N, C-alpha and C positions, 0 to 999 in steps of 0.2 A: 479883777483878774487881768494880768498882763496879756497882751496879744501873743499869739504863738502861731507857728506854721508847722504842720505835720508833713514831713517829707515822704511819709508812707501812706498818705491819703490822696486818692484821686480827686475827691471833692475839693481839697485844699489846692491841689495842682491846677484844677480848672478855674479857681478863683485867686490865683497867685498874685496878680497885680494888686488887688485890694489888700489881701492878707499880709503880703510882704511889706507893703507901704506902712501898715500899722506896726509890724514888727520892727522895722527900721526906726520908727519914731519912738515906740514905747519900750522895746526890749531887743536891742541889737544882738544880744545873745539870749536865746530862749531855750527852754527844755521841754519839748512836747512829750517825751518819754524819759523815764529814769535812765540815766547813762547816755542819753542822746541830746546833743546840743546843736542848735542851728545858729550859724554866724551869718548875719544879714547885710552888713555894710561893706562898702568897698575897702576901707582902710583895714578893717578886721580880717576880711577875707584874704587880702594880700599878705597880712602879717602871718596868718596861719600857713598859707601856701609856701611862704618863704622860710619856714622854720621846720625842715624835715626831721630835725633831731627830736623836737618836742612832739611833733604831730606826724606820726608815721603813715605811710601810704599802704601798709601791709594788707589792709582789708578794704581798699578802695573798690568801689562798685559792688560792695556787699553790705547790706544793712538789715538788721532786725532790731526790734525794741530791746533796749538793754545794752550793756557794755559788750565789747568785742570778746570773742572766745579766749580763754587762757591758753588753749592748745593751738599753736601756730603751725603745726606740721602740715596741715592741709592747705595752707595759704599758697597761692600761686606765685611763682617767682618771675612774673612778667613785668615789663617795664613800668606799667602804671601802678603796680603794687610792690615795688622794690624800693628800698631805702639805700642811702650811701653806706658803704662804698660800692656795693653790687650794682646800684643803679647806673653809676658812671660807666661801668664796664659794658652793660647792655646798651646804653645810649650811644656809646662810642662805636659799638659794633653796628647798630642799626643806622647810624648816620652815614654809612656807606651809601645807602639808598635815600635817606631822608635829609641829608644836608640841604640847605636852601639852594645852593648852586646845582646840586644833583636834581632837585625837584624842578627847578626852572627849565632844565633840559628836557623835561617830560612834556612841556607845553605843546610841541607839535603833535605828540601822541594823543594828548588830551583833546586837541582840536580835531584830529581825525575821528576820535570816538564820538565827540559831540556832534560833528557833522553827520556821521552815520546815523545817530539816534534821531536827530532833527529831520534828516531826509526821510526817515521811515514814518514820520508823522504825515497825515493827510495834508493836502495843500489848504483845504478849507474844512470847516466843520468844527465839532466840539470834541475836545480831548480832556483828559485829566492830567494836569501837569505834574502831579505827584507820581501817579502810577506809570505814566508814559514817558516821563522825562527825568524828574528828580530822583526816582528810585533806580533808574537804569544806568545813568552815567557814572555815578561813583562806583557801582558794582563792577562795571567793565574796566574802569581805571585801576581800582585797587587790586582786582583779581589778576589783571595783566601784570601789575608790578610784583605781586607775590609769586605768580607762576601757577595759579589754579587753572586747569584745562578748561577751555571755553565750554565744552560739553557739560561740565559740572556746575557752571555758574548759577543756574536757577536753583539747583538742589542746595548748594552751599548757602545761597542767600535766604532760602526758606528757613534753614537752621538759624542763620544770623538774625533774621527778623524775629523768630520765636524767642531767641535768647535775649535780645534787646528789649522786647516788649515787657518782660517781667522785672527788669532791673529797677531797684537795687536788690531784688530777691533773685537768687540764682535758679535758673531752670536747669537743674542738674542733668536730667535725662537728655535734653537737647544738646547741651554743651558736651556731654559724653559722646554723643553721636558725631558731633563735629570734630572733636579731638581724635576719635577713631579714624575718621576719614582723612584728616591731615596726617596722622601717623602713617597710614597706608600710602599716602601720596609721597611722603618723604622717603619711605622705604623703597617704593617703586622707582623714584628718581635716582636714588643711590644705587640700586641694583642695575639700572639701565646704563649708567655712565653718561647719560645725556647731559650736556652743559647748556646753560642759558644765562642771560644777564638778568636774573630775577632773584628774589629773596630766598626762595626754596633752594636755589643753587648755593647760596651762601651758607645754608645750614648743612647741606650734604657734602659740600666741598669747601671746608673752612680753609682760610689762608693762615700762614704762620702768624702766631700771636692772637688769633681769634679765640674767643671763649669756646669751650667744648661743651656741647649739650648732649645729654644721654637721650635715649629713645622716649623717655617719659617727659622730659623737659622740652625737647625740640618742638613738638606740635603746639605747645602753649603759646609760643610767640607769634606764629602766623595767625593763630586763633585770635589773639588780642588785636592784631592789625585788622583782621576782618571785622570784628565787632566794633572797633573804634573808627574805622575808616569809611564805612559805608553809610550807616544810619545817620551819623552826625552831618556828613556832607549832604546827604539827601535832605535833611532838615534845613540846612543852610540854603540850598537851592530853592526849595519850596517856599521858605520864609521870605526870601528876597523877592520872588515873583509875587507873592501875596501883597507885600508892601508897595510894589510898583503898580499893581493893578487896583488895589483897594482905593488908593487916591491916584487916579489915572494921570494926573498932571505930573506925577513922578516919572511914569513911563514916557510921557511926551518930552520931558526935560532930557531924559537920556537919549532920545532920538536926536535932539538938537545939540546935546552936549555929551558926547560919548566919554569924555574924560571924567565924567562923574560915576562911571560904572564901578570903579574900585571903591569909591566912597559909599555907593549904594550897598555894596557887599559888607563893608565894615560897620555901617550903621545897622544893618540887619543882624550881624553877629552880636552887636551890643543890645539892641532892642528885643531880639528874639533869640536868645542864646540856645543853640541846639541841644547842648547838655546843660541841664538846669542846675545840677550841683555835683560836687565830688565829695569824697569822704576821707577823713583822717581819723587816726586812733591816737589818743594821748599816751605818751610813753613814760611820763614822770609828773609828779604833782605840779600843777601850774594853775594859772587863772587867765581868763579872757574877759576884759572889761569888768573886772572885779568878781566874775563868776568862777568859783573854784572848779577845777577839773582834776579828776583822779585817773591814775593809770588804767587803761582799757576803755575809758569813756570815749564815745564816738563824737566827732565833730563834723557836722554837715555844713560844707562851705557852699553857700548859695551863690553861684556865679551869676545867676539871673538877677537876684536881689542886688548884688554889688553893681551890676550894670544898669540898674534902675535907681541907684542911690542918688537922691536929690543933692546931697552934699558934694558929690563928685560931678554930677551932670546937670544940675539946675532943676528948677521946678517942672520942666517938661521932660524929665528923665525917662518916663515910661512911654513917651510918644516917639514915633519914628520921624526923624527930621533929616532930610537929605542934605540940608545945609549945616548940620551940626559940626562944629569944629572938634578935631582930635578924637573922632569916633574910634580910631584904631587903638586908642589907649585902653579899650575894654579888656576884660579878662575872660571872655568866652572860651578861649583856648587855655585857660589856666594861667599860672604865674609861678615863677621860681623854677626849680630843677625839673619839674614835671610839666612845664609848658609843652603843649602838644607838638610832637615831632612832625606830624602830618599837616600842620596848619598852613604852610605855604602851598601844599598841593590842594587842600580844600579851597583856598582862595582862588587858585588858578581855575579849578573846575567850575566854581560859581561864576567867576568873571567871564570865562570863555562861553559858558552856557548862556549867560545873559547877552553877551555880545552877539552870539549867533542867532538867538531868537529875535533880537532887535533888527538884525539884518534880513532874516528870512521871513519873519512874521511881524512887521512893524505895526500892523493893525490889531495886534493881540488885544483882546478885551475880555472882561468877565462874562461868563455864561450863567444861565439859570443853575443855581446850586453852588455858585462860588461863595464860600463862606469860611470863616475861621472857626473850625470845629476841631479841637485838639485831638490828636491821636492819644488813646488812653494808655500812656506809658509814663511812669512817674518821673523818669529822668530826662525825657525827651520833650522838646517843644517844636511841633510842626503841625500843620493842618493834615487831617486825614486824606483830603482830596482837594483839588483845585480845578473846577470846571471852567474852561476858557474856550472862547471862539478864536479860531485861527484865521489869519488873513495874510496872504502872501505879499511879496514885495513888488509885484507887477504894478507898474504905474506910479510907484512911490520913488521919490528922489530924496536920498539922505546920505550922509557921510558913511563911508565904509568903516566897519569895526575891526580893528586889528590890534595886536599887542602894542604897536607903536602909539596908537591914539589913546590908549588907556593906561599906559605905564606910568 
């Protein structure tokens, strides 16, 4: 029997490194369920992601055993689930806030948020880097960018956590509550006439030439940004801290060589991809690596397996290596027209958080309970918690961490 990896199995997810290594070697395209195909190598993953005509994103982030539904009327028209030509219209609209140059201008705001969160930590003692740091910073950054009132951040994030935890199965009730909240927020902003430099303003006060969204469509887009922009960046931040402290010489090297911070983030994205896979739906008869595909068949594109592919990364592909060359060539943020719009912002958040903790708590070390225990979410890769001992910078002499030293 050929090796297979079931993207709907938490047991397989917990044993992904071993199972995906077997799949890449024995069955680069496998079929764990009828109508569901897993693509496991770097080359095949990129080929699928760069062919939106044959492999539609219509049901991305939704998966059940069997082919996709014939009825597409309920499919969401959000950017991660839209095909050309509509995708280009949405992406062009959202690039007003997510163009790389626009996101780079947010770095001072990100630094303020990170400083505030780090300052709120005790000077010494034990904290959970996931709950006290990695889960907090992306929430504040993304919600500020969208325009969610600060008083609602915890409530909105509780909905987002519940929705992301069940992916690729949809938590319909929770998503419905979050959509209702966002619809009310949009209506309230529109009625008030209040103007702000945020994404909500772009939906209620469109510019000439902007796409027009009705009251049903409009809340879906900030919903997608919330779901995509918080948990994935939380995973990135948690994962990179785990790798720095798991082998503490990595942390010590960053103290001595701050120019490696960016490399630490890229290798984390490659080795521990926060989103494990994305989904595509076959639109026409085709074949991948000789395996026939029928219309409505699902294709699970394993970003993580591609980033562990020995053919692309060598025999140590599944290991974290701070000295690995070309780590930034990973596909943790996807590839092709659906490459993640928020990727530059996620990188800024992770880099600034790492820089700040290196400066404020250079003696950071693992505490009792520090372990790699995966959060039980099929599409997510991050530890449930990271117990660490804090140590302040008093008496420590090291280089200052700034955007100039790590650019």
